[in-house]
C-alpha positions as CSV (number, residue, x, y, z in Angstrom):
1,M,-4.4,18.6,-9.6
2,I,-5.8,16.8,-6.4
3,R,-7.9,13.7,-6.6
4,S,-11.7,15.1,-6.7
5,E,-9.8,17.5,-9.8
6,L,-8.8,14.6,-11.4
7,I,-11.9,12.6,-11.3
8,Q,-14.0,15.8,-12.8
9,K,-11.6,16.1,-15.4
10,I,-11.8,12.1,-16.1
11,A,-16.0,12.9,-15.7
12,D,-16.2,15.6,-18.1
13,E,-13.4,13.7,-20.8
14,N,-16.3,10.9,-20.5
15,P,-19.7,11.8,-20.6
16,H,-20.7,8.2,-21.1
17,L,-19.9,7.5,-17.4
18,Y,-21.3,8.5,-14.4
19,Q,-19.0,10.4,-11.5
20,R,-19.8,8.1,-8.8
21,D,-18.6,5.7,-11.4
22,V,-15.7,7.4,-11.8
23,E,-14.6,8.3,-8.4
24,R,-14.7,4.6,-8.0
25,I,-12.7,3.7,-10.2
26,V,-9.8,6.5,-9.3
27,N,-10.0,5.1,-6.0
28,T,-9.5,1.2,-6.6
29,I,-6.6,2.8,-8.5
30,F,-5.1,4.0,-5.3
31,E,-5.5,2.1,-3.1
32,E,-4.1,-0.9,-5.6
33,I,-0.8,1.5,-6.0
34,I,-0.9,1.7,-1.8
35,G,-1.5,-1.3,-1.5
36,A,1.4,-2.8,-3.4
37,M,3.3,-0.3,-2.0
38,S,2.8,-1.8,2.0
39,R,3.3,-4.9,1.0
40,G,7.3,-4.1,-0.2
41,D,6.3,-4.2,-3.7
42,R,7.4,-1.7,-6.7
43,V,4.6,0.0,-9.2
44,E,5.8,0.6,-12.5
45,L,3.0,2.5,-14.9
46,R,5.2,3.1,-18.0
47,G,5.5,6.6,-19.2
48,F,4.7,7.8,-16.1
49,G,7.3,6.5,-13.6
50,A,7.1,4.0,-10.9
51,F,6.4,4.1,-6.8
52,S,8.6,2.0,-4.5
53,V,9.7,2.2,-0.8
54,K,13.0,2.7,0.6
55,K,13.7,2.3,4.1
56,R,15.0,4.9,6.3
57,D,17.8,3.4,8.9
58,A,17.6,4.2,12.4
59,R,19.8,7.3,13.2
60,V,20.5,10.6,15.6
61,G,19.0,13.1,14.5
62,R,18.9,16.7,15.9
63,N,16.0,19.0,17.4
64,P,16.6,22.5,15.6
65,R,14.6,24.2,18.5
66,T,17.2,22.6,21.2
67,G,19.8,21.3,19.4
68,E,19.5,18.2,21.5
69,A,20.1,14.8,20.3
70,V,16.9,12.7,19.7
71,D,16.7,9.1,18.6
72,V,14.9,8.3,15.3
73,E,13.2,5.3,14.6
74,E,14.0,3.2,11.0
75,K,11.1,4.1,8.6
76,H,9.9,3.0,5.2
77,V,9.0,6.0,3.4
78,P,7.7,6.4,-0.4
79,F,9.5,7.3,-3.7
80,F,8.9,8.2,-7.0
81,K,11.1,8.6,-9.8
82,A,10.0,9.7,-13.4
83,G,9.6,7.5,-16.1
84,K,11.5,8.8,-19.5
85,L,8.1,10.2,-21.4
86,L,7.5,12.2,-18.4
87,R,10.5,13.7,-18.0
88,D,11.0,15.0,-21.7
89,R,7.6,16.3,-21.8
90,L,8.2,18.6,-18.8
91,N,11.7,19.5,-20.7
92,G,10.1,20.0,-23.8
93,K,11.6,17.4,-25.5
94,A,8.1,15.6,-26.4
């Protein structure tokens, strides 16, 4: 599902809301999650999962075409850990 499909589904299920308002709500939620993660905070949505940021140290990698050694800089990457309810529903337990 992509963002526009999510917005459309929420708008369809809530006919009393304007689509532009639903779009604003969804965008605000995503921006708050991104903002919290950029500050290094963890975002937990109970029953769904938790978003956090993990640090990857600098290392020496390899160019897959040439095999040449390449320095890879330190970076921060987003990480998602699914919650128990989500895992159970995916595995047909709930």
